[in-house]
N, C-alpha and C positions, 0 to 999 in steps of 0.2 A: 601557809600559802596554798597548800593542797586543797583545803576546805573551800577557800575562796575560788580557786580554779573550778571546783565542782559547781559552786554556786553560780559562777559566771556562765558555765556551760548550760546549766539547767534553766536559768532565767533567759538566756539567749534563745534556747529552743522553745521556751514558752512564748516569747515574742514572735518567733517564727510561726508558731501554731496559731497565734491570734491573727497575724497577717494572712496566713493561709486560709483560715476559716472565712475571714472577711472577703478575700478575693474569690474563693470558690462560691460563696453565697451570692456574690454580685456578678459572677462570670457570664459572659454572653454565650448562649447555648449553640450558636451557629456562627457562620462567617460574618464578620462585621464589614464596614465599608472600606474603601481605599484598597490597600495592598493585601488585606487579610485573606480574601477569597483566593487570591493567587498563591499566597504562601501556604495555605492549607492544602490546596490542590497539589502544589509542587512538593510539599512534604509527604503527602499520602502516597504519591507515585514516584517520588524523587525525579521530578521534572526540572526544567531550567527556567527560573524566574527572571525578572528584569535585572539588568546589570546594576551593581557588580555581584549580585546574588548574595546568598547567606547560607553557604553549604552546611556549616555546623548546625545552624538552626533547622535546616531541612532534615539532616540526619537524625537529630534528636526528635524532631516532630514525627518522623517516620516511626521511630521506636514507640512513641506515645500512641500513634494511630493503631499500632498492632493490638493495643489493649481493647480495641473495639470488637475484636473477635468476629469480624465480618459484618457487624452492624454499622453500615456507613453513616447512619444518622448520628452516631456518637463520635465520629472522627473529628468533627470541628470542635466540639467541646473538649475533647481530649487534648488537641493541639493548643487550644486556648489555655488549658490547664498547665501546659508547659510554660506559658508566659506567667501564669499565676504563681507557680512554684519558683520560677526564676526570680520573680519580684520578691517573694517571701525569703529566698536565700540571700538576696541583696540586702534585705532588711536585717537578716541575721548577721551578715558580715559587718554591716554598719553598726549594729549593737556592739559587737566585739571591738570594732575600731574605736568607738566612743569610750568604751571602758578602758581600753589601753591608753588613750589620751587622757582620760580622767585620772588614771592612776598617777600620771606624771604631775598632776596638779594637787592631788589629795595626799599622796604618800610623800614622805621626806625623800629628797633626792639622794641617790647613792653617793657614797664617799669612798675614798681609797680604803678607809678602815672598814667600811661596810658596803661592799660593792653591789650587793643584792638589794632589791626592794624589800622594805620591811613588810611583815605580815600585817595586813590591814585590821583595824579594830572592827567591831560589829557596825559601828556608826559609819566608818569610812567605807566598808564594804557595801552597806546599804546605799550610801550616797553615790558611789560609782555605778552601782546597778541602776539607781534611779536615773542618772544621766543617760545611760544606755537605753533604758526603756523609753523615756520621754523623747529622746532624739530619734530613735529608730521608728517609733510609732508615728511621730510627726511626719517623717519622710514617707512612711507606709501609706498615710492618709492624705498626702499632698495631692493636689488635683491632677497634675500631669503624670506623676508616677502611677497613681491608682488607675488612671485611664489606660496606661500601657499594660497594666497587669491583667486587663480583662479581655484581651484580644490577641490573635496570632500575628503579632508584629515582632520585629527584632529588637525593639528598644528596651523591653524588659530584660532580655538576656544580655544585652549590651550593658545595662546598668549593673547586672550581676557581675560581669567581667570586671568592670571598674571597681565595684565594691570589694571583690576578691583581691584585686591587685593592691588596693590601698591597705587592706587588712594584712596581706602577706608582707608588705613593706614594713608595716609597724611591727609585725612579728619578727622580721629580720632585725629591725633596729634594737629590739630587746635582746637579741642573740648574736649581735654583730661581733662580739669578742670571742665567740666559740669557734673552734677550729674548722667546723664544717658549716659555718653560717652561710657560705656562698650558695649552698644548695637552695636556700630560699630565693636568691636572686635568679637562679636557673629556673625555678618553678614559676617565678613571676614572668620570665621571658616566655615560658611555655603558655601561660594563660594569655599573655598578650598575643602570641601567635594564634591561639585558638580564637581570640576575640576578633581577629581579622575575618574569620569565617562567619561572623555575626554582623558586626558593624565597625567602622573605623573610629568611632567616637572615643573608644578606650585609649587610643594612642595619645590623646591630648593630656592625659594624666602623667605622662612620662616626665615632663619638666619638674613638676612638684615632687615626684619620687626621686628624681636626680638630686634635687636640693636636699632632701632628707638623707640621701646617701652621703652627700658631701659633708653635711654637718655632723653625721655620725662617725665618719671615717677621719675627719680632720679635727685634731685636738683643739686648734684655735682658728675656727673659721673666720674669714674676713668678708667684707662687703664685695671686694673685687673678686675673690674666689667664688662667691655666690653668683655673681654676674657671669663669670666664665662658665660655671657649672650649668647655669640656665641656657647659655648659648650652646654648650656642648649637647645638652639634653634636647634642645630644639633641633639641632642638627641630626640627632638620633631619630627624632620623629620624622624629619624629612627623608632620612635614609630609608626608614621602613616604609613611609608613605609613597615615596617615589622610586627609591633604589631597589627595594625588595618586592613590593606588591606588584607593580607593573614592570619594574626594571629587570628583574631576573627573567620573567617570561619573555620580555622584549629581546634580551640577549639570546635566549634560547631560540627565539624566532629568527634572529639574524644568522645564528649557526645553522638553523634548519634550511633557510633559503640558500646559503652558501654550499652546504653539503649536497643538497638536491640539485640545484641549478648549475653549480660550478663543478662539483665533483661527480655528478651523475649518480649519486647514491639514492637508495629508496627513501620514501617518506618516513619521517620520524627519526631518521638516522642522526640528523643534526641535534635534535633534542637529547637523544641518548648521549651523543658526544659532549654536549654541554653539561649534562648531569654528571658524567664521569669526571670532567674537568673540575667542576665545582666540588665534588667529593674529594678529589685529589688535593685541591687547594686547602680544604678544611683539614684533611689528614696532615698535610704539611704544616699547617698552622699549629695543630695540636702537638706535633713533634717538636717544633721550635719552642713552644711554651713549656713543654716538659723538660727539654734540655736546658733551657735557661732559667727554669724554675720561676717563670713569669706568671704569677698568680692572677694578676689583673687581665693579662692577655688570654689566659686559659678560661677564666670566667666569662670574658667577653665572647670568646669563640663558642663556649657552651651555650651561652645565652642566644647567640645568633643561630646556632644549630637547632635549639629547641623552638625558637620562633619559626624556623622553617618547618619543623615537625608539626607544629600547630597549624601553620599555614597550609600544610599539605592536604588538609581537608578539602581544599579547592580543587583537587584532582577529580573530585566527583563531577565537576561541571563539564569538562571535555569528555569524560567517560560516558556520562549519561547523554550528552548531546550527540555523541557518535551513534547512539541507537535511534536517533530521530524521533524523540517522543512528541506527543501532541502539543505540549507547551515547551518550546525550545527557543527562547528569546535570543536573538542574534546568531543562533546556530553556532556556538563556539566549539566546534568539534576538533579543530586543530590548533596548534600553538599560536598561529598568527591571528585567527579570529578570536581566540581566547584572550590575547592581549587587548584587542579592541573592546572586548567585553569588560575586562578589568578596568580599562580607562574610561568606561562609560561614554565612548565617543559619540553614540547616537544622541546624547543629550547636549552636546556642544560644551562650551566652556565660558567662564566669566572672567573678566580681567581682575587681577588681584592687586598687584603692586604698581603696575604701569599699563595704561591702555587708553583707547579712544573714549571721548566723552559722548554724551547722548546725541549731539547734533553732528558728530563727525561722519563724513561720507568717505567710503573707500575709494581709493584712486586706482587700485589695481589688485590683482591677486597672484599669489605665487604658490608653487607646488609645496605641499607640506608632507610629502612622502607618499610612496605608493601603497595601495591596498592589494595584497596578493590573494589569489584563489588557486585552488588546485585545478589543473586542467591537463589531462593525460598523465604524464609522469613528471611534470614540472609545476612550478609555481609561476603563474603569469600575472601581470599587472591588470587588475580589473578596473582600476581608476587611479588617477592621481588626486589625492586629497588637496583641496584648495584652502588657502588661508588669505583672508582679506588684508590688504595693506592700507595703512592710513598715513597721512602727513604727520610729521613730528609735531607740528604746532597744534594738531588736533588730539594729541595725547596728553595725559596728565598723570601725576603720581597718585597712587591710592585711589583709582577711579571708582567712585560710588555712584555718580550720575552717568551711567553708561547705557548704551543700546544693546538689547539682547539679540538683534538681528531678525526677530520674528514679528515685530510690530513696528509701525512707522515711528519716526522720531517725534512727531507731534503727539501721537497717542501716548508714547512713553513719557514725554515731557509733561503732558497733562496730569499724569499720575504723580510725577515728581513735584509738581507745583502744589500739591496738597501738603507738602512738607517744607519746601524751600521756594523762594521767589526767583525763578530763572526766566530769562527772556528767550523767545523763540529764535533759534539760529545762532545764539551768542554762546560762546564757550563758557561753561560755568567756572566760577572762581574756586580757588581752594577753600575759601571760607564757606561757600555754598556746598561744596563737596563734603566738608567735614560737618556742616550743619545737618546734612542728610544722614550721615553716619550716626551722629549723636541723637537726632530727633527720632528718626524712623528705625534704623537698624538696631541701635542700642536701646533707645527709649521704648519704641513701640514693639519691637520684635525680640527684646530680651527682658528689660526691666518690667514691662507690663506682664509678661509671662511669669517672671519670678514672683511678682507681687500677687498674682492670681493664687499662687500656691501658699503664700504665708500671710496674706492680708485679707483677700477676698476677691471674688469674681462677680462682675456685674450681671452677666447672663451668658448664654451659649451663642448669641448672635456674633457673627464674625466682626472683629475689631472691638468687641466688648471691652470696656475699661476695667479698672481696679475698683473694688467696692471697699472704700475706706469707712471706718466707723462714723465719720462725719459726713459721708455722702448724703445728699438730699434725696429723699424718696418721693418727692412731690411730682405730680404730673407725668409719671412714668407710663409708657405704653404697657398694656397688659402683657404683651409678649416678653417684656423685660421684667416687669414687676412680679409676674407669676411664674417665671422660669425656675425650674428645679435647680438649674445651674447657678442661680443667684445665691452665692455662698458668702456669708459674712463671718470671718474669723476674729473680728474685732482687733485685728492686727496683733493679736497676742503671740502667735508664732514668730512674727518679725521682731517684736520687742524682746522676747526671750532669747532669740538668736543673737541680736545685737548685744544683749547683756552677756551672753556667753562669749562672743567675739572680744568684747572689751576685757572680760575676765582672763581669757587665754592670752591676749596680747600683753597684759600686765604681768601675768604669772609665768607664762611659757612662750615668749615671743618667737622662739625658733620654730616650734610646731605650729604656732599661729600663722607664721609666714607660709609654711607648707600647705596648711588648709586653705589659706588665702589664695595661693597660687593654683591650687586645685579648683577653687571657685572661679578664678580668673580664666584659666585655660579651658575649662569645660563650659564657660559661658561667653564672656566678651570676646575671647580669642576666636571662638568658633564663629561669632558674628562677623568679625573681620575677614575670616577665611571664606565664609559662605557668600559674602557680598550680596545679600538678598535684594531682589528687585522690589519695586513698590507695589506690585500686584502679585498676590499669592492666592491660589485656589482655595486654601484652607489655612487654619491656624497651624503654626509650626512649633508649639511649645514643647512637644515631645522630644525635640532635639536637645533641650537644655536641662534634662533631668540630672546630669552630672553636677551642675551648679546647685540645684536644689538639694542634692545629696550632700555636697560640701557644707552648705548652710545648715543642714540638719545636724551636723556635728556640733556646730555652735549652739543650736537649740538644746541639744543634750547637755553641753557644758554650761548652758545657762542655768541649769538646775544647781550646779555647784555654786554659781554666783548667788542664786536665791538663798542657798544655805548660808553663805557668807553674810548676806544681809540679815538673816534671821539670828545671827550669832548674838546680837545684843539682847534678844528676847529669850532665846533658848540656849542654855549652856550645854545641855547633854547632846553629844554627837548623834546618838541614835534618834532621839526625838526630833532634832533639827533636820536630819536627813529624811525622816518620815514625813514631816510637814512639807519640806521642799519637794518630795516626790508627789504628794497629794496636790500641791499647787501646780507642779509641772504637768501632771496628767490632765489638767484642764485643757492644755493646748491640744494634744492629740484627741482628747474627748470632744472638743467643739469641732475639730476638723472632721472627725468621724460622723458626728451628728449632722453637720451641715452638708457633707459630701455624699452621704449615703444615697439619697434619692436620685441624684443625677449620675451616680456611678453604678447604680444597680441596673444591669442589663439582663437580668436573669430570665425575662420573658420577652425579649426583643428578637423578632424574626424578620424584620422589615426587609433587609437586603436580599436574603435568600428567597423569601416569598416573592419579591419583585422580580428576581431572576427567573424563578419557575414560571411566574405568570407571563413573563415576556417570551420565554421559550414555548409555552403552551399557546401563545398567540399565533404561532406559525403553523402552517400546514406541513405535512410530512416531507422530509428530505429538503427542507428549506435552506436558503442562504440568507443569513441575517447580518446586515451591516450595523455596527454599533460604534459609539464613542469609546474612549478608554476608561480605565480606572473603575469608578463606581458603576458605569454601565456594563463593563465587561467582566471584571474579576469575579463578581458573584455568579455570573453565567458559567465561568470556568469551573468554579467550585461545584455548582449544581451538576454539571456534566461529568467532570472528572471524578468527583467523590461519590455523589449520590446516583450517578448514572441517569440523570433526567434528560430526556430528549437528545440523545447523542446523535440522532439523525440530522439535527440542525447544525449547520456549519456556521459558527460565529466568526465573522470577519471584521477585525478592528480597523476602522478607517485610518486612524493615525499610523498604525503599523504598516498599512498598505503603501506607504511611501518608501518602504525598504524592500530590497530584493530578497533578503533572507525570509521575510514573512510571506511574500508572494510565492516563493519557492515552496514553503511549507503548505500553502493553500492548494498546491498541486499534488499533495499526498493524501491518501485516504486517512480518515480519522474516525475510528469506531464504525458507526453505521453510515457515516457521510462519505460519499465518493469524492474524488478530487473535484475542485471547482472547474467549471467549463470555461476555459479561456483559450484564445487562439494565438495570441502573441507568444513567441518563444522567450525563453529565459533571458537571452541576450538583450531583448528589447526592454526588459525590466531591470537589467543590471544597474547597480548603484553608479551614478554618474551619467547614466543614459536615460533620457526621458524623465528626469527628476521633475521637470516642469516643461510645459509646452506653451509658449506665449501666443496670444492672439495677434495675428498679423492680417489685417483686412485685405481681402482680394475682392475688388468690386465686381469681378466677373462670377463670383461664387455667392449666390444668395443663400443657399443652404447646403448642408453636407450630408450625404448618405453615410450613415454610421458604418455600414458594412464596408463601403469603399474606404472610409477613413481608417478603419482598423487594418484593412489590407495595405494601405499606403504606409502606415506606421510599421507594419510587419516587414515591408520591403525596404524600409528606411528610404523612402522615395525622395528624390530631389524636389518634387513638387511641393513638399511641406517644409523644406529646409530654409532656414533663415540665418544670416550672419550679420552681426552688428559692426563688423569691420574694424574692431579695436583689438584684435588678437584673441577675443573670446571665442569659445568653441561654437561650432555650428549646431543649431538646435532645430528640432522639428517643431512645427507650429500648427495652428488650425486657422483656416481662412475666414470662417464665419462662426458666430456664436449659435446660429440656428442649425440644428441637426434634425434629421428624420430617420426613422427606423421602419423599413417596410415590414409588414406583418402578413404572414401566411394565414389568412383567416380560416381557411379550410382546416389546416392542421391544428390551429388553436381550438376550433370547435370540437375536433376529435379528442383533444386532451381533456375536455370536460371541466375546464377551470372557470367557465363563465357562469356567474350566478344567474338563475332563471330571470330575474327582473332586469338584468343588464345586457341582454343579448343585442338590443338595438344600439348599444354604445360601443360595440366592437368596431375598431377603425382599421382600415387597410394600411395606414401609415401613422406612426406616432411622431408628432412634431414637438420639439422642445428647444428651449433657449438656455444654454449653459452659462451665459454671461460673457463679458468681454475681458475678464481677468485671465490670468495664466491658469492653465489646466495642470494640476499636480498629478503625480504618478498614481495616487489613489483614485482620482477621477478617471484616469485612463483605464485603470483596472475595472472600475464599475462599468464603464462603457463597453469594455471588452466582454464582460459577463453578459450584458444585455444583447450584444451583437451575436454572441456565440451560443448562448443558452437555448435560444429558440423556444422559450417558455416551458421547457421540460422540467425545470426545477423552480419552485416558488422563490421569488426574490423579495426580501423585506428590508425596510429601514426601521430601526427603532425610532419611536416618536420623540426621543430625546436628541436625535441627530439634527444638527443645525441646518435650518432651511436654506439660508443664503450660501452656505459653504459647500454643502454636500448633496443637496437634492437634485442638482443639475437640471433644474427646470422641469422635473418630472411630476410635479405636484398634481397636475391634471389627470395623471394616470395612477395615482395612489388610491388604495382602498384601505380604510381603517379597520383592522381586525384585532382589536384588543390594544396592546401596548406597542403595536408595530403597524407600519403601512406596507401593504403588498403592492408591488408594481404589476399592473395588468394592462394589456393593450385595449383598455376600455377608457374612453374619455368621459370624465365627469362633466355633465352638462351644466352643473352649477359651480364650476370651479371659479374661484375668486381669489386673487393673490392677497387681498386684504383680509380674507377669512382664514380659518383653520384649514390646513391641507387635508386632502383625502375625501373620497366618496365614503359615505357612512353606510356600511353593510349592517343595517339595524338589527336584524334577527341574529346574525352571527355575533355582533358585539354584545347584544343583550345576553346571549348564552354565556359568553366569556365572563362578563361582569357579574351576572346574577347567579351563575351555577358553577363555573369552573375555577375562577380565581379564588385564592385564599388570602385572608387578611388577618392573620394571627396577631393578636396583641394590639391591633390598632384601635380597639374599643376599650382598652384597659387604661384608665387614668393613672394607675400606679406605675405604668411603664414610662420611662423617660425617653421621649423621642427628640433628639437634638436636631440642630439645623439640617444636617445631612439626612437624618431619618425622616424628616418631614417633606423632603422633596418628592419622594416616591408616592406617598399618599396624595400629594397634590396632583400627581399624574393620574391617579385613579379618579379623583374628583373631577378632573377635566373631562375624562371620558364619560362618567356618569352624567354630568351636566349637559354635555353635547348631545348625548343620546336621548336624554329626557326631553330636551328642547326639540329634537327631531321628531319624536313621537307626538309631542304636543302640537307641532306644526302640522302633523298628519291627522290631527283630531283625536288621537288615542290618549285622552287625559288619564285614564286609569293606569296605563303602563308607565306614562311619564311620572305620575305620582308614586308608583311602586319603585321606580328607579331612584327618585329623590329620597324616599323613605329608607331604602336600602343604603344609600350613600351616607345619610346622616346617622344610620344605626351602626354601620361597621366602622365609621370614623367620626365619632361624636366630638363636639367641641372640647369637652373636658379631657379628652385623650389626645386628639390632633386638632389644635386650634384652627378655627375657620380661616380660610384664605381667600385668595383672589377668585377662585372658581366657585366658592359657595354661593355668592349672589345669583349665579346663573341657575340655581335650583329654585329660586323664588317663584318664577312663573309656573313651574310644575306644581308646587305646593298650593299656590293660589287657585289654579285651575282644578286642583283636586279637592277643593273645599276647605283648605286649611289657611285661610287668609290671616287669621289671628297669629298662627305660628309663623307665617311668612313675615308678617309685620314685626313681630318680636325679633326675628332673626335680622331683619333689615335694620331695626333700631340699634340692636346690639353691635352689628358690624359698623354702622355709621358712627356710633359713639367711639368705638375703638379707633377707627380711621382718623376721626377728628383729634383724638388725644395723641395719636402717633404722629400725625402730620405737624401738630403744634410742637411736639418734642423734636422731631428730626429736622424741622425747618430752621432750628437754631444753628447758626454757622459753626458752633462748637462741635456739631455732629456731622460735619461734612463727609466723613468717611462712610456714613451710613446711607449713601445715595441709593443703594439697592433697596433698602428698607423703605425709603421715601418713595421710590418708584412703585414698589409693591402696594403701598397704601393708596397712592394715586390711582393705580389700576383697579384696586378694589372699589374705591369710590366711584370710578367710572362705571364699573360693572353694576354697582348699586343703582346708579342713575339710569342705566339702560334697562335694568330689570324693573324698576319702578315705572318707567315709561311703558314697558311692554304690558304690564298688568293694569295700566291706567291710573296709577296712584300719583297724581300730579303734585300733591303736597310733598310726598317723600322724594319724588324726582327733583323738585325744586330745592329741597334740603341738600341733597347730594350735589346738585349743580352749584349751589352757593358755597359749599365747601371746596369744590374744584376751581371755582372762578379765579381766585388769586393766583393759582398755579398756571392756569391757562394763559393769563396775561404775561407770566414770566416766560 
């Protein structure tokens, strides 16, 4: 058995090495999209990311970043390597788990006469190793898991925690009869505690592990006993999820408020008192377990203690927050704000078991508890949290068709109708409710993802379907047909996994049930818990890698089933195992071959280059308003890690609806001074001025912005409005038309007016913010404009929504790269139907042609997925607009030069042509390249025709965005053909558009 153990270790490490090499070769060299830029920045400097944070990931990321030895350009790839190694270790533990389970199927079962497993023969050893290799590599090369391995996100390390816990439990099972076997259970508890510092997904594995514990400890397990065990295990998950993670800090917060406010003790005394009490209770529990020789109680207490020890990594959050770092989301510097951080209160909640349906209207609101802040030597109530109250008849069990409170019921219902037939204003039936659960939440948001991994994926377009071997390939749009993400595994992984499932069920039903529960709880149970809405900004497949992990066990065991099938042809165990191994390796082999090109990110720099280009669009000491996530997190990375343009203060508009973020904007950050605002913190406190409704006053035609800010500062009765139903008094604004007086003499002295725009300087800026409610972020922007006096440049990223956040200032925008600058200069050609902003041609030319970087955008070997293609589209928009501006001015040479540059740095073979490409045709034609322009027109029109035919099929109703993009491209082709006088091609485009115009 010793030789087999060595073989098992050696082969396991070889599998680890293969996975590591693959991941490192395909690793993204810098920060990827979504949360990665934030996590890298926060790891590098131990900052505080969005709740609930991932402190263990940050600590380990910080250690990895130290290997850069001061070269900040290496920080991102090193922290990405942490995910790669975490994934490789998860593959290693999966290999060992599969071989442990395979041993129970291959080797004779222990008997009282022979309690130990027999030494495997050469053939048996090879067969068990083959199962481990095939299953582990199939998981390693599965789509979602491989994706997570390439970037600095928490899901790779979360998968490692799950894999480690499963392996440890199987190790315990083999040693459960040993006197010290409980040490494995304590170690499992510690790993679970550590996993809380990464992600909570690991907790859902507990019920499957509980069942394994019950079956091993109980000589004659029963169905009723199994059910009770599952219930107890589910309670344990709930205790950890609710009672430990936010529960213990909440209790500590209650102690803190009582000690400080009632007993007059100093801050943190209540926390210390709670910790002392908790430790005292634990010591008392250990004494009782020791005196009564209660092994189970002692083990449970040890497990609880070690969960707390692992969970203690969260202490880094309030510790680092107390130092007021530059990224300090929610500012959880004390126990009370820390609880809010852990509970993710800023994101709201979704009904789970009982709640209102999509058309339910609230009838009242009630206090949901106070929010305390420190003031002087006490905790004072900053606001009373409010909870909406609904009629009982508007509530339903297991509400799947619900309102999120952020969009109108009709908008929400329209999205639901893509899945179930519900009537406007009519309470959905339970049948409709469950239909949405089955069709969308389980079908579209789980089984589709699962089949992506083990059958095939249609493309990288959002909502892309499963690529079955029998899927028709006719009439596909090129965006789908030519996508590197179009992976066809011929369903071989699925078939091998089903074979392994059937084999294990027949030969070892007890462990098959354990693996099945692991699959269930890390997949479908998460679906029920998340209660996903019908509109998601991106695919969520990364959430369910635990289920693909569980199925990979069956893929590995499928090799044993193959060997069993081969028994009729091959009698020799070794030969049969070798053939089964070779056949089984086809599965990970085809997954590796198909998945390599779309998982290879080794030369992708899109997100960070876009961030640097955006920062370099701004003048020194600028204020830059951005959207969240993909707009902002790469900027944070560029500033925090590489030190790019730290003079620019990035202000995230969505965060500006919170008081903690506004408070941080009044602090200095590197080279950026505090933002110039005049309203005091009390006017921005949460619960105060969260929104200001428009209440018309016929006597006020327009509002002086300075006066308005002064009235808000004074909390003036002139702005107050009450609806008389017990709701709080709110400040309002009496007219949507505002004006801002401009000190033209001071502005001229600042030297911010371009020479060609001196005649556009206005003594008064007039703008219409619209008749909707003004949110706190809008108030903050207006405060900046009123207070700044043009001393610091103010910019909006060009990705900021026009209707929601421009505040009617478009006439005063000047396009300077990827951002609009606000200037007291009125664009004489401003047209709400056209693109916003005055075109500073020379400045924009310099940015696009000389300063901006476009690494990898001309390399067809680099895979640019849907997210990566959004930023090149932004570049193309600027190139096209500028080229047409020069063309209109009669400078055809410069226009042609811009078009050539755009097509060179972003060729079609690397970044497929898009909506903005047709706008380059007039510049090409005027520059003497009519043939090239015509070829480009014909190419784009052919693509649009094929795509419109495909997406017009009602079966593809989810792809309305793609349909709209193709219609917009066709419209641009029509306009371009008209502009260059090609009536024949204009008519072709019009004929393609005509059926849709009638619709």
